[in-house]
N, C-alpha and C positions, 0 to 999 in steps of 0.2 A: 504493500500500500504506500502511496505517496504521502509525505508528511502532512500536507495540508488537508488531505481527504481522509486520513486515518480515523480521526474522531467521529466524523460523520458516518463512515462505514461501520464503526463499532457501535455507535448510537443506533443506527438503523437495525442492525442485527439484534441488539439488546431489546429494542422496542417491539420488533416483530415477534420475538420469543414470548412477549407478554400480552399478546393480542387477546387471550382468554382471561387475563387477570386484571385488566384495566377497563373502566367504563369506556364505551365507544367514543363519547365526545372527547375524552382526554387522550385516548389512543390516536384518534384522527388528528387532533391538534398537534401532538408530538410528531406523528408521521409527516404531517404537512410542514412543520418547522424544519425537519431534517431534509426533506426533499427540496425545500426552498433555500436551505443553508442559511436560515435566519439566526444569526449568532446572538442577537439581542434577546430573542424569545427563548432560545435554547438555554442561554445563560441565566434566565430567570424562570425556568420551567416550573418551579415550586409555587409560583403565583397561581397556577391552575388548581391548586389544592384549596378547598373551601375552609380556610383557617378559622373563620368566624362563625361557622355553623354551630348551632346549639344542639344539633342532633348527635347522639352518641355514635351513629354510623356515618356522620358527616354528610348526610344527604344521599349517600350511595345506596344502590340496591344491596340487599343482604348478602348477595353472592360475591360481593367485592369486599376485600379487607382494606380498610382505610390505611392501615400501617403499610401494607404492600404498595398501595397507590402512592403514598408519600415517599416511600423508599425509591420507587421507580422515578418519580419526578426529580428527587434530589440527586439521583445517580445520573440522570441525563444532564443536569446542571454540571455535575462534577467532570463530565467528559470535556467540557469547554472552559469552565469558570476560571481555573488556574493553569490552563494550558498556554504556555509561552508562545506557541506557534501562532496564536490568534491575537497577540498583543501588537498594537500599533504604537511604535515608540513615540511618535509625535503626540498622538492623542493621550496616551498614558502618562507621558511626562507633563503635559499641560494639566491633567487632572491631579497629579501628585503635587505639583507646585501650588495649584489652587487650594488643595486641602491643607498644605503646610501654612499658607498665608492666612487661610480662614482660622486655623488653630492659633496662630500668633495674634490675630485680632481678638479672638475670644479670650485668650490669656491676658491681653492688655485690659480688656473690660473687667475681667475677674480680679486682676491685680488692684485696680482702682477700688472695686467694691470691698475686697478684703482689707485693703489699707484703711479705708474709711471706718469699717466696723471694728477693726483691731484697736483703733484709738478711741472709738466711741461705742464701746461694747454695751453700754446701757441702752443703746437704741436698737440693739439686735433682739429679734424675737426670742422669748424665753427658752423655747424648745431648741432653737439653733444655738443659743449661747451654751446651754447645758451639753448639747451634743459635741460642740467644738471643744469644750473642757474635757469631756470624756475621751475624745480622740487624742488630745495632748497627753492625758494620763496613760492611755494605752501604749502609745509610742514610747513614752519615757520608760515605762515598765519593761517593754520588750527589749529595747536597746541597752538599758542599764547604764552605768557610769561610763562617761567618755574616756576616762583614764584607763579603764580596763581594756578598752579597744586599743588605745595607743601602746599599752604594754605588750599587747599581742600583735601589733602591726606587722613585724617581720614574718610572722607565721602565715599571715593572710596575703602577703604580696604575691602577685602573679605576673609573669611576662608571657604573653600569649601571641599567637599569630593573628592576622587580620590587618586590614588597611588602617593607616593613620593619616593625619592631616598632611603629612609630608611624604608618605610612602604609599605606593600602590600595594594591593594585596599580594602580588607576586614577590615583592621585595620586603614583606613585613613578617619574616620569620622571627621567633624570639631572639635569636642570635644577633640579628641586625638592629634590634631595638635597644640593645644595651649600648650606652654611649656616655662619654664624659661631657658631651654637649647636648643634653636632651632638650627637646622642644616641649614646653609646659607652661602652666600658670605660675605666677610668683609664689603662691602658697605651696604648690607641688614642688617647686624648685628647692625650697628649704627642706621638705621631707625627703626628696631625692638625694640631696647632699648628705643628710644625716644617715640615710639608709646605706649609701655608698661607703661612708666611713665605718659604719657598723660592720659591714662585711669585708672591710679591708681593701676596698676598690679605690679609695683615695678621694681627693677633692673633685667636685663637679662644678662646671660653669654652665649653667642652664641658659638656653636661648628662650626668652620669654615671648609667648604668643598667647593672646587672650581669645582667639577665635578657633573654631573647628571648621571642617569642610563638609558641606551638605551635598550628598550624592543621591542618585536615584537607583533603586534596585527593583527587580521584578517582583510583582505581587500577584496580579491576576490579569485577565484580558481587558479589564476596564481601566486600570490605573497601575502606576508604579508606586513604590513606597519610598519616602524620604528617610534617609539614615545619615547620621553624622559620623565622619571619620575623625576620631579624637586625637589629641596630641599624644605622642608616644610616651612622654614623661608623666602624663596625667593618668593614663590607663591603669598602671599597677596599683595606684591608690584608690581608684574607682572600684577595681576588682577586689581590693582588700576589704572595702566596706561591703561589697556584695557577699563575700565569703563569711564575714563576721555576722552580717544581718541575717543570712540564711540559717546560720547555726542558732542564733538567738530566737528567730521565729520558730525553729523546730523545737528547741528546748523549753522556751517560755510559753509560746502561744500554740504549740501543737500543729503548726503549719509547715509541712515538709515540701519545699520547693524543688526537691529532687524527684518528686513523685506526683503525678497528676491524678492518681487513681481515686483519691477521696472525692474530688470534684465529680469524677466520672461515675462513681458508685452512687453518690447522692442524686445525680441527674437521672440515673437508671431507676432508682427507687421512687423518685418524685414523679416520673412519668406514669407511675401506677397510683401513688397516693395523692399527688398534688401538694404535698406538705411544703416542699421547697420550690422556689423559683430559681431559674438560671438567668443571670443578669450579665450583660456585656456592656462595657463602656465604649462609646464611640470615640475613636481617635485619641485614646487615653493618654499616650505619651506626649502628644503634641498639644494637649489641653490642660496639662498640669501646670498651673500658673506659679510664677516665682514666689509670690507672697504666701502661698499655701504652706510649703515646708517652713518658710520663715515664721509662720504662725504656730505650726504644730510641733516642730522639733526644738529641743532645748538649744540654748545659744552655742555651746561647744560643738554639738553635732551639726548644727546648721553652718557654723563657720567652716567646719571641715568639708562638708558636702558642697558648699558654695565656693570654697577655695579650689576644689579640684574640677570644677565644671567650667566649660567655655562660656565666656560672657556674651560672645557674638558669633556670627557665622559668615563664611564666604561660600560662594558656589558659582560654578560655571553655567548653571541653569537659570539663575535669577540673581537679582541684586542682593548683596549682603546686608547685614544689619545686626542690631542688638537683640538678644533673645528676650522674649516676654515669658516663654515657658521656662520651667526650672532646669530640666535636663532632657536632652533629645534622645531619640533612639540611636544607639551606638555608644552612649555613655554607660560604662560598666556598672554604675550604681542605680540606673533608672528602674530596672525591674524590681529590685528590693524596695526602693522608695515607693513605687506604685503599690506594691503588695502591702506595705505597712499602712499606707493611707487608706486603702480600701478595706483592709481588715479592721483598722481603727474605726472607720465609718460604720461597719457592721456591728461592732461592739457598742458603739455610741448609741445606736438606735434600739439597743436592747436585745440583740440576737444572742441566743444561747447555743446555737448549733449552726454555725456558718463555716464556709470554706472558701478560701481565696487563693487564686493562682494568677498573679499579675492582674489583668483587668477582667479575668473570668471569676465571677462571684456566684456563689450559691448561698441563698439565705431564705429563711422562713417566708412564705408567700405573703402573709399578712403584714410583714414589715417592709415590703417593697415601696409603698407610698412614702413612708418616712425616709427610707434610704434615698429615694429619688429626690426628695426635697433637700436633704443634707448635701448630696453630691452636686445638685444644681447650684446651691450656695457656694460650694467649693470651686465651681467652674466646669463641672463635668456634665455630659449629656448621655443618657442611656441610648444604646443602639436598639431601636424598636424592633428591627428585623431579627436580632439575635437575643432579645430578652423575652422570656416565656414565663408567664405567670399563671395562665389558665390553660385548660385543655390537657391532652395526653402527651404532648411533645415537650421534650427538654433537650437542651444542647449545652455542653460545657467541655472545655479542653479537648476538642476534637471528636467527642462522642455524641452521636445523635440517637435518642431513644424515643420510641412511641409505644405507649402502653406496655412497658416492660420488655420491649423487643429492640435490640440494637439495629438501627437502620443506617448506620454510618456509611456513606458512599466511599467508593474508591476514586481518588482524583488522578486523572491522567494529566501530568504536568508537562510532559514532553513525549515526542515520538521520534525515534531514530532507528537506524539499522544496527546500532551497537548492541552486541549480544547481552550485555549486562542491563542496558535500559529495556530491551525487549523482554528479558526474563522478569524484571520488576513488574512491567505492565501485564504480562501473561499471568503472573501470580495473583495480582490484584483483580484482574478481570475474571479469571476462573472462579474466584470466590463469590463474586456478585452476580454472575451469569446464571441463567436457568439451566440446571443440569441436563446435558444431552441435547441442548438447543443449538440454534444456528451459530451463536457466538462461540460456544465450545468448539464446534466444528472449525470455525475460523482460527481459533487459538491453536488447535492441533495442527492446522496447516502451517501456521507461523513457526511452530516448533520444528516441523520437518523442513520447511523452506530455508530457515536460517540455521539449522542444525544446533539448536539451543541445547546446552547440556542439562541433564536431569540430575537433581540433587535431593537428598532427604530434607524435609522441612527443618529450617534453622532460623536464626534471628536476622539473617541478611537476605532481603528479597532480591538483591542483585546477584547473588551467588550462582543462580541457575533456576531452572523451572522446578518447583516443588512437586514431589510425589511422596507417598507415605513410605516410611522406613522399611516396611515389610517387603515391598517390591525392590528396594535398593539392595537388600542382602541377596536376593535371588538373582540379580543381574550384574553383580560384581561392581556396583557403584560404590558401595562401602567396602573398604579393604583394611586388613590388618597390616599396618606398617609401623616399624619402629616402636613396637609395643603399644600402639594406639590404633583405635578404629578411625580411619580417615576417609575423606572424599575430596575430589577435585572441585574447586569453587573459584569464582571470580572474586578477587580481593583487591582493595585499593592499595596502591603503592606510590611512593614518591621516589624520585631520584635524590640521593643523599650526597651532600658535600661535607667534607671534614674541615673544621676550623681549629686553630691551635694557638689561641692567644688569650689574653686576660679576660675577655668577655665571656668565653666559655667557662673559665674558672669561676666568674661571678655567678653564672647560672647554676653551676654545679654546687657551689656553696649554698645558694638559695634553696635548691632542691633538698640538700642534706638537712638544712635547718627545718624545712617543712616536715621531714621525716623524723625529726628529733634525733638525728645521727650526728656523731662527732665528725666535724669537717677537718680534712687534712689540707695542708698548704702545699700541695703538689699540683703541677700543671696537668690538665686533662684535655682530651680532645672532645669536641662537641660535634655531633652529627646534626645537620640541619637539612630539612627538605627544600628542594628547589624545583621550580617549574610547576606545571599543572598536575592535577590528580590523574592517575592512570589506573587501569584495571588489568590484571592478568590472572590466569588460572594457575593455581598451585594447590598442593595437598594441604588440607587443614584438618584439625581434629574434629571429630563428630561428638556432640553432646546430645544425648537423647532428650527429646521434649517431654514435658509432662503430658501423658496421654489425654488428660482432661482438657488440655489447651490446644490439642491438635484439631483444626477446623474439620467439621463433619464432612464438608464437601470433598476433602482431599482424597478420601478412599475411593469415592465414586469417580472423581476426576482422574486418579491414577489408573483405574481400570479402563476408563474411556480412552485415555491417551495411549496406553500401552497395547491395546488390542489391535492397533494398526502396526503391523510388522514393518511397514515402510518407515515409520517414525523410528522404530527400534534400530533398524539397519543403518540409517543415516546419522543418527545421533550418537549412539554408544560406540565410540571408537577410542577406547582408553588404551594407553600403552601398558605393556606388561609391568613396567617398573616406574 
């Protein structure tokens, strides 16, 4: 299939398989959209679902399952919604810039409002005044004393990959970011110098820069996303707060930002009981006004967070300026700051059983009006399309549930002839397709045509096409090698370069300090990745999956795929060693 037509072909086969499972008016609409290649209508297919119907069966005949209808509509959306093939750079860039500027204007208005009521608190409505006080108390309790953080600062410092304000992503490996002349804020410069001396790296002469660089990255077919490339000398201290804040949230507040499962479980349960609502904040990072953390965080904490943030921005896509928002996407502290604020808001309005992951909020349904009022005062707007308070549908942290059934779609984000990309798409599509239908037939043809390797189910969807382990043993896919059960899979690799100077020594000492190991003053070599990510097939260890977590479709799919001897003969050509 040609790249441009792939999603239309996949969508057509998927919809044709469901002709008996969808009401005729919805099926005809979808089929018409696909034939006309109407991207706007396909990307908003869920609008065909009667969301506001009061009927338990959503107005459909009893022979149709509303959950299955919604699953199909959302899946058709997912074929196109985040597919980069259909992105128009000019249109998407314009939309992203407009969203950024709209967020800045909103933050400017919010800053004036917050500044006014902070100095004239007696004029603030009693409920809002109490809620803001409770938010302050919550954040103070979670973060604890600032001195404790500073004592632990070297433990939480991180030097990671990723683009900076002065370096492209290609040149932004950890090794290249260690410098005696870092680019950073004045506050970060003092911290950087003290840290360098602590690890024996010597004096540092920072190059002060108070701006970051706003760039555009892919989001979906409608718009790009604005993200800021931060200064290389600021990022380690932003990530230090991120590390400390995540630990405190986990230990004090019971919010584990390493795991989204609590949000997902609550969304699942609430699609049955309706007890919790799932709430999403629109453009959350870009609408967090500067004066909100200034109000909510204690002085020492705010001074630190304010000191390591960029004051303004530059961009090749628009005119630069001074930030009205507190911290942009790209700032290593933004995610934890957001989580703290939204968790504090839930606590403030009286929630006893909430869960927060960034801007994904799950809270008792009857508290949503109060939460909406409080967040509006703070400068935030709820995303109506992704906020669900009534009915049987809930959505949080990437999981969609309807009446206790997981109806999360599979997103086709790209389509290419690369075997690892095709394997990922085949694995996802085989799971959502009707067993034995036209789409399964097409996927089997793709496996044969491109000679995609078959692998036992594992955690990497790009490793190959999944089949159940039982069939792998019988067809020599799993082998006993080097005292381990192994299989051949596509794995990501980098070309490595070796460096041999004091910068590698600094990174080595930093790693040893994190591990609480004694650091030795000997020179070491540092391996650093260069160039683009590549995939190649190699033998990897096989770790059996929990049988309860193996998708039910996999057994039938394996039988369907392997009954065609043509697939077997063309795909399974493993060397003896």
